[in-house]
C-alpha positions, 0 to 999 in steps of 0.5 A: 408210093404213098396212098395219097399219091396213088389216089391223085394218079388214079383221079388224074388218069380218069380226067378226060383231056379232049373236048366234049362236043356233040356227045363225043370227046375229041381233040381241038380242031388245031390239035393244040393242047396246053399243060395243066401245072400243079402250082404247088410243085410245078409238076405238069398234071395233064395236057388238055385240048386247047379249044379255039373259036372254031371249037366253040362254034362247033359246041354251040351248033351241037347244043343248038341242034340238041335243043329241039329234042331236049325241049320235047323231053317232059319237064319232070323227066328233065328234072330227074336228069338234073337231080341225078346229075346232082347225085353223081356230083355229090357222090364224087365230091371228094374226087372233084375237090382233090382235082381242084386242089391239084390244079389250083393249089387251093385248100382241100376244104375250100375245094369241097365247099365249091363242089357242094356249091356247084352241085346245089345249082343242079339240085335247085334247077332240078 
């Protein structure tokens, strides 16, 4: 197995396949999943939870419930949390870019740019 393929497998094995709702990874209420296909090869990369409106409502309810305690966190601390999120995304930028390339088939250089662009929102709002 080539090093590149080993790296791809390592990254794919670390991808959560459930829904993060209320701080916990869980399957879709329906139990349904959908396949994520590598457009370059047609190979199935992963099967991930297929969220429904019910799952969306649960996520919204969890976010609304968390808002009250989040609002009590001092602005400086919230900023530090966002800044740390920026740093973590930046540290893993190559992993995220490779994952985007695998799932969308876009050039790696373009995926790197998108990761950087997205991370900058975290930095800006921090």
